[in-house]
C-alpha positions, -999 to 999 in steps of 0.1 A, spaced: 356 -874 -272 381 -863 -299 378 -830 -317 389 -822 -352 413 -793 -359 394 -764 -375 412 -746 -402 414 -710 -391 403 -685 -418 418 -650 -418 397 -627 -396 394 -589 -394 374 -568 -369 363 -532 -375 356 -506 -349 348 -469 -356 327 -439 -347 312 -438 -383 277 -449 -373 254 -467 -399 239 -437 -417 267 -431 -442 287 -453 -465 320 -451 -446 320 -485 -431 308 -502 -463 335 -485 -483 362 -498 -459 347 -533 -463 349 -528 -501 386 -519 -499 392 -551 -478 373 -572 -503 393 -558 -532 424 -571 -516 411 -604 -503 374 -613 -507 379 -645 -486 385 -625 -454 359 -627 -427 351 -592 -414 334 -588 -380 319 -554 -369 328 -548 -332 308 -516 -332 305 -484 -353 284 -466 -326 314 -452 -307 304 -416 -298 321 -392 -323 358 -387 -315 355 -406 -282 389 -424 -281 383 -434 -245 351 -454 -254 369 -470 -283 398 -480 -260 374 -497 -236 354 -515 -263 386 -529 -279 400 -539 -245 367 -557 -237 365 -576 -271 399 -588 -282 402 -619 -260 371 -634 -276 387 -636 -310 411 -662 -324 449 -656 -321 460 -639 -353 429 -617 -357 436 -582 -371 417 -555 -353 413 -522 -373 401 -493 -352 393 -459 -366 383 -432 -341 407 -406 -354 401 -369 -346 437 -362 -355 434 -377 -391 455 -357 -416 477 -343 -389 512 -354 -378 498 -382 -356 513 -416 -367 494 -444 -384 506 -476 -368 503 -514 -369 511 -534 -337 517 -571 -332 508 -586 -298 501 -621 -285 466 -622 -298 472 -608 -332 475 -573 -347 462 -538 -342 459 -513 -370 449 -476 -366 460 -442 -354 485 -437 -327 463 -417 -303 459 -440 -273 431 -461 -288 451 -493 -283 465 -484 -248 438 -505 -230 447 -537 -249 484 -531 -247 482 -525 -209 470 -561 -207 489 -577 -235 520 -556 -245 534 -553 -281 555 -583 -290 568 -601 -321 558 -637 -325 578 -642 -356 613 -638 -343 618 -604 -360 626 -574 -339 595 -556 -353 565 -554 -330 553 -519 -339 557 -500 -372 546 -467 -385 527 -472 -417 551 -455 -441 551 -479 -470 524 -467 -495 527 -500 -515 502 -514 -490 478 -484 -489 448 -481 -512 465 -451 -528 498 -433 -524 479 -401 -520 454 -408 -492 426 -385 -483 434 -362 -454 401 -370 -438 396 -408 -444 426 -429 -435 403 -457 -425 396 -462 -462 429 -453 -478 454 -467 -452 440 -487 -423 415 -510 -442 441 -518 -469 469 -524 -444 447 -546 -423 436 -567 -452 472 -572 -463 482 -582 -428 454 -607 -426 464 -620 -460 500 -628 -449 520 -596 -454 546 -593 -426 546 -564 -403 581 -553 -413 570 -548 -449 545 -521 -438 568 -494 -427 594 -481 -403 599 -498 -369 592 -476 -339 597 -481 -302 566 -494 -284 574 -472 -255 568 -442 -277 532 -450 -284 506 -426 -272 489 -437 -240 455 -427 -228 457 -421 -191 424 -426 -174 441 -431 -141 447 -463 -122 426 -475 -93 444 -473 -59 439 -496 -30 434 -480 4 431 -495 39 393 -497 35 388 -503 -2 397 -490 -36 396 -455 -53 389 -455 -90 370 -436 -117 344 -441 -144 361 -453 -176 331 -461 -199 293 -455 -202 275 -482 -222 244 -482 -243 222 -489 -213 237 -460 -193 256 -483 -170 287 -465 -155 317 -488 -158 346 -481 -135 383 -490 -138 381 -511 -106 385 -549 -114 358 -571 -100 385 -592 -83 388 -565 -56 352 -573 -44 350 -610 -50 337 -628 -20 333 -596 0 305 -575 13 310 -541 -3 294 -508 -14 303 -478 -36 304 -442 -27 302 -415 -54 284 -382 -60 272 -382 -24 256 -416 -28 262 -449 -10 253 -478 -34 251 -514 -23 273 -540 -41 252 -569 -53 255 -598 -78 226 -592 -103 203 -564 -114 173 -582 -99 188 -579 -64 172 -545 -62 137 -532 -72 131 -516 -106 143 -481 -105 168 -486 -77 205 -480 -79 229 -509 -77 267 -516 -80 278 -550 -94 305 -566 -115 296 -565 -152 302 -592 -178 333 -572 -188 349 -579 -153 348 -543 -140 327 -528 -111 299 -508 -125 270 -487 -113 235 -493 -128 198 -486 -122 176 -516 -126 156 -512 -158 167 -476 -162 196 -454 -172 222 -446 -145 240 -421 -166 210 -398 -172 196 -404 -137 227 -398 -117 246 -373 -139 278 -391 -132 304 -385 -160 335 -401 -174 365 -399 -150 343 -390 -120 357 -406 -89 342 -435 -70 353 -454 -39 346 -491 -33 344 -499 4 349 -534 17 335 -546 50 
Protein backbone atom coordinates (compact mmCIF):
# COMPACT_ATOMS: atom_id res chain seq x y z
CA UNK A 1 0.00 0.00 0.00
CA UNK A 2 1.42 3.38 -0.99
CA UNK A 3 1.24 6.37 1.32
CA UNK A 4 1.11 10.02 0.36
CA UNK A 5 3.66 12.48 1.69
CA UNK A 6 2.00 14.68 4.29
CA UNK A 7 3.07 18.31 4.20
CA UNK A 8 4.47 19.08 7.62
CA UNK A 9 3.04 22.22 9.15
CA UNK A 10 5.14 24.27 11.58
CA UNK A 11 4.67 22.98 15.13
CA UNK A 12 5.38 24.44 18.55
CA UNK A 13 5.03 22.88 21.99
CA UNK A 14 4.64 24.74 25.26
CA UNK A 15 5.55 23.56 28.76
CA UNK A 16 5.43 25.67 31.91
CA UNK A 17 4.58 25.83 35.60
CA UNK A 18 1.94 28.54 34.96
CA UNK A 19 -1.14 26.39 35.66
CA UNK A 20 -4.49 27.21 34.05
CA UNK A 21 -5.90 29.76 36.51
CA UNK A 22 -4.15 32.83 35.12
CA UNK A 23 -3.75 34.22 31.61
CA UNK A 24 0.00 33.59 31.28
CA UNK A 25 -0.30 30.64 28.88
CA UNK A 26 -2.92 32.33 26.71
CA UNK A 27 -0.81 35.48 26.50
CA UNK A 28 2.14 33.44 25.21
CA UNK A 29 -0.14 31.88 22.60
CA UNK A 30 -1.30 35.36 21.63
CA UNK A 31 2.29 36.47 21.06
CA UNK A 32 2.88 33.39 18.89
CA UNK A 33 -0.28 34.06 16.87
CA UNK A 34 0.74 37.67 16.26
CA UNK A 35 3.93 36.43 14.61
CA UNK A 36 2.42 33.51 12.70
CA UNK A 37 -1.24 32.53 13.20
CA UNK A 38 -0.71 29.40 11.05
CA UNK A 39 1.48 27.74 13.64
CA UNK A 40 0.08 24.72 15.45
CA UNK A 41 0.65 24.97 19.21
CA UNK A 42 0.53 21.88 21.44
CA UNK A 43 0.42 22.18 25.24
CA UNK A 44 2.68 19.53 26.77
CA UNK A 45 1.66 20.56 30.27
CA UNK A 46 1.32 23.70 32.34
CA UNK A 47 0.94 21.80 35.62
CA UNK A 48 4.66 21.48 36.45
CA UNK A 49 4.94 22.19 40.20
CA UNK A 50 6.07 25.82 40.66
CA UNK A 51 9.81 26.28 40.06
CA UNK A 52 10.33 22.51 39.73
CA UNK A 53 12.97 22.36 37.01
CA UNK A 54 13.56 18.64 37.62
CA UNK A 55 9.94 17.81 36.78
CA UNK A 56 10.08 19.97 33.65
CA UNK A 57 13.29 18.25 32.60
CA UNK A 58 11.69 14.82 32.91
CA UNK A 59 8.48 15.76 31.09
CA UNK A 60 10.37 17.26 28.16
CA UNK A 61 12.64 14.22 27.95
CA UNK A 62 9.59 11.95 27.96
CA UNK A 63 7.74 13.86 25.22
CA UNK A 64 10.12 15.07 22.51
CA UNK A 65 10.45 11.82 20.56
CA UNK A 66 6.71 11.77 19.85
CA UNK A 67 6.80 14.97 17.79
CA UNK A 68 7.88 15.50 14.19
CA UNK A 69 11.46 16.44 13.39
CA UNK A 70 11.69 20.23 13.30
CA UNK A 71 9.30 20.84 16.23
CA UNK A 72 10.15 23.85 18.40
CA UNK A 73 9.81 23.13 22.13
CA UNK A 74 9.36 26.20 24.33
CA UNK A 75 9.82 25.48 28.05
CA UNK A 76 9.34 28.09 30.77
CA UNK A 77 10.04 26.97 34.32
CA UNK A 78 12.25 29.85 35.22
CA UNK A 79 12.89 30.72 38.87
CA UNK A 80 15.95 32.73 37.74
CA UNK A 81 13.98 35.00 35.38
CA UNK A 82 15.39 38.52 35.33
CA UNK A 83 18.76 37.42 36.74
CA UNK A 84 22.00 36.80 34.85
CA UNK A 85 20.89 33.33 33.76
CA UNK A 86 21.04 33.02 29.98
CA UNK A 87 18.09 32.75 27.63
CA UNK A 88 18.94 30.18 24.96
CA UNK A 89 17.87 28.38 21.82
CA UNK A 90 19.30 24.97 20.98
CA UNK A 91 19.20 22.95 17.79
CA UNK A 92 19.29 19.17 18.07
CA UNK A 93 18.39 16.27 15.81
CA UNK A 94 14.66 16.44 16.54
CA UNK A 95 14.21 20.21 16.31
CA UNK A 96 14.76 23.17 18.60
CA UNK A 97 14.61 24.02 22.31
CA UNK A 98 13.85 27.53 23.57
CA UNK A 99 13.94 28.60 27.20
CA UNK A 100 16.17 29.44 30.17
CA UNK A 101 19.64 27.96 30.61
CA UNK A 102 18.91 26.36 33.98
CA UNK A 103 19.17 22.64 33.26
CA UNK A 104 15.63 22.27 31.96
CA UNK A 105 16.90 20.81 28.65
CA UNK A 106 19.62 18.59 30.13
CA UNK A 107 17.47 15.45 29.98
CA UNK A 108 16.81 15.77 26.26
CA UNK A 109 20.39 16.78 25.52
CA UNK A 110 21.74 13.76 27.43
CA UNK A 111 19.90 11.60 24.87
CA UNK A 112 20.19 13.79 21.77
CA UNK A 113 23.04 16.34 22.03
CA UNK A 114 23.00 19.80 20.51
CA UNK A 115 23.92 19.70 16.82
CA UNK A 116 23.46 21.86 13.75
CA UNK A 117 21.55 20.26 10.89
CA UNK A 118 22.04 23.21 8.53
CA UNK A 119 25.80 23.11 8.01
CA UNK A 120 26.36 26.19 10.19
CA UNK A 121 28.59 26.00 13.23
CA UNK A 122 25.73 27.33 15.36
CA UNK A 123 23.95 24.73 17.52
CA UNK A 124 23.34 26.84 20.66
CA UNK A 125 22.84 30.58 20.92
CA UNK A 126 22.20 33.01 23.71
CA UNK A 127 19.13 35.04 22.75
CA UNK A 128 20.81 38.44 22.53
CA UNK A 129 19.09 39.84 19.41
CA UNK A 130 16.05 41.89 20.51
CA UNK A 131 14.81 42.08 16.90
CA UNK A 132 13.16 38.70 17.56
CA UNK A 133 11.77 39.50 21.02
CA UNK A 134 8.28 40.85 21.54
CA UNK A 135 9.84 44.02 22.93
CA UNK A 136 13.44 45.24 23.34
CA UNK A 137 12.58 45.99 26.98
CA UNK A 138 11.26 42.66 28.27
CA UNK A 139 9.58 42.24 31.63
CA UNK A 140 11.96 41.10 34.35
CA UNK A 141 9.39 38.52 35.45
CA UNK A 142 7.88 37.17 32.20
CA UNK A 143 10.45 36.18 29.61
CA UNK A 144 8.02 33.48 28.46
CA UNK A 145 5.90 36.20 26.89
CA UNK A 146 8.52 38.75 25.89
CA UNK A 147 11.38 36.53 24.69
CA UNK A 148 10.70 32.79 24.50
CA UNK A 149 7.28 32.78 22.81
CA UNK A 150 8.42 35.31 20.23
CA UNK A 151 11.72 33.55 19.52
CA UNK A 152 10.02 30.16 19.27
CA UNK A 153 7.43 31.47 16.82
CA UNK A 154 10.14 33.02 14.66
CA UNK A 155 12.16 29.78 14.67
CA UNK A 156 9.10 27.77 13.65
CA UNK A 157 8.46 30.32 10.89
CA UNK A 158 11.89 29.86 9.33
CA UNK A 159 14.23 32.29 11.08
CA UNK A 160 17.67 30.69 11.41
CA UNK A 161 19.30 30.05 14.76
CA UNK A 162 22.29 32.25 13.96
CA UNK A 163 20.00 35.28 13.58
CA UNK A 164 18.75 35.00 17.14
CA UNK A 165 21.92 35.81 19.05
CA UNK A 166 25.45 34.97 20.02
CA UNK A 167 26.83 31.46 19.58
CA UNK A 168 27.82 29.72 22.82
CA UNK A 169 29.58 26.46 23.59
CA UNK A 170 27.09 23.62 24.23
CA UNK A 171 29.45 22.33 26.93
CA UNK A 172 28.78 25.52 28.90
CA UNK A 173 25.05 24.84 29.27
CA UNK A 174 23.77 24.30 32.80
CA UNK A 175 23.24 20.62 33.58
CA UNK A 176 20.83 19.29 36.15
CA UNK A 177 22.60 16.47 37.93
CA UNK A 178 20.12 13.97 39.31
CA UNK A 179 22.79 11.31 39.44
CA UNK A 180 23.33 8.37 37.16
CA UNK A 181 22.25 4.85 38.01
CA UNK A 182 25.16 2.51 38.71
CA UNK A 183 25.34 -1.18 37.97
CA UNK A 184 26.53 -3.50 40.75
CA UNK A 185 27.19 -7.24 40.90
CA UNK A 186 23.59 -7.92 41.93
CA UNK A 187 21.65 -5.14 40.26
CA UNK A 188 21.44 -1.37 39.83
CA UNK A 189 21.48 1.57 42.24
CA UNK A 190 19.47 4.63 41.22
CA UNK A 191 17.18 7.35 42.55
CA UNK A 192 13.72 8.82 42.11
CA UNK A 193 13.76 11.42 39.32
CA UNK A 194 10.06 12.26 38.95
CA UNK A 195 6.69 11.89 40.69
CA UNK A 196 3.71 11.89 38.34
CA UNK A 197 0.08 12.97 38.74
CA UNK A 198 -0.89 9.53 40.08
CA UNK A 199 1.85 9.57 42.71
CA UNK A 200 3.93 6.99 40.87
CA UNK A 201 7.63 7.24 41.76
CA UNK A 202 9.71 7.18 38.58
CA UNK A 203 13.35 6.19 38.93
CA UNK A 204 16.34 6.94 36.72
CA UNK A 205 16.86 3.22 36.05
CA UNK A 206 16.04 2.24 32.45
CA UNK A 207 13.65 -0.64 32.00
CA UNK A 208 16.23 -2.40 29.85
CA UNK A 209 18.09 -3.39 33.04
CA UNK A 210 15.21 -5.64 34.15
CA UNK A 211 13.90 -6.86 30.80
CA UNK A 212 13.44 -10.62 30.81
CA UNK A 213 14.62 -10.93 34.42
CA UNK A 214 13.08 -11.69 37.78
CA UNK A 215 13.67 -8.62 39.93
CA UNK A 216 12.60 -6.54 42.90
CA UNK A 217 13.23 -3.08 44.31
CA UNK A 218 14.58 -2.18 47.73
CA UNK A 219 13.97 1.32 49.09
CA UNK A 220 12.92 2.95 52.38
CA UNK A 221 13.15 -0.40 54.16
CA UNK A 222 10.76 -2.02 51.68
CA UNK A 223 11.21 -4.92 49.29
CA UNK A 224 8.89 -4.44 46.30
CA UNK A 225 8.32 -7.13 43.68
CA UNK A 226 8.94 -6.30 40.02
CA UNK A 227 5.90 -7.07 37.85
CA UNK A 228 4.58 -6.26 34.38
CA UNK A 229 1.23 -4.53 35.06
CA UNK A 230 -0.57 -2.82 37.95
CA UNK A 231 -3.13 -5.62 38.01
CA UNK A 232 -0.44 -8.15 38.95
CA UNK A 233 -1.03 -7.15 42.57
CA UNK A 234 -4.18 -6.52 44.62
CA UNK A 235 -5.69 -3.05 44.98
CA UNK A 236 -3.70 -1.14 47.59
CA UNK A 237 -0.55 -3.23 47.21
CA UNK A 238 2.85 -1.82 46.26
CA UNK A 239 4.39 -2.77 42.94
CA UNK A 240 7.48 -2.01 40.85
CA UNK A 241 7.23 -2.07 37.07
CA UNK A 242 8.49 -0.40 33.91
CA UNK A 243 6.23 2.53 33.01
CA UNK A 244 5.25 3.67 29.52
CA UNK A 245 8.12 6.19 29.70
CA UNK A 246 10.62 3.31 29.83
CA UNK A 247 11.88 3.79 33.41
CA UNK A 248 11.47 1.57 36.45
CA UNK A 249 8.81 3.04 38.74
CA UNK A 250 7.17 2.28 42.08
CA UNK A 251 3.39 2.43 42.30
CA UNK A 252 0.47 1.41 44.46
CA UNK A 253 -2.36 -0.26 42.58
CA UNK A 254 -5.28 2.21 42.49
CA UNK A 255 -3.62 4.49 45.05
CA UNK A 256 -0.85 7.08 45.48
CA UNK A 257 2.65 5.72 46.16
CA UNK A 258 4.08 9.17 46.90
CA UNK A 259 1.69 9.96 49.74
CA UNK A 260 1.55 6.40 51.06
CA UNK A 261 5.27 5.65 51.09
CA UNK A 262 6.68 9.14 51.74
CA UNK A 263 9.48 8.53 49.25
CA UNK A 264 10.84 11.78 47.80
CA UNK A 265 12.71 13.02 44.76
CA UNK A 266 16.35 11.81 44.69
CA UNK A 267 15.70 9.12 47.31
CA UNK A 268 17.83 6.05 46.59
CA UNK A 269 16.48 2.71 45.41
CA UNK A 270 18.16 -0.53 44.42
CA UNK A 271 16.97 -2.94 41.74
CA UNK A 272 18.04 -6.50 42.50
CA UNK A 273 18.10 -9.13 39.74
CA UNK A 274 17.80 -12.84 40.45
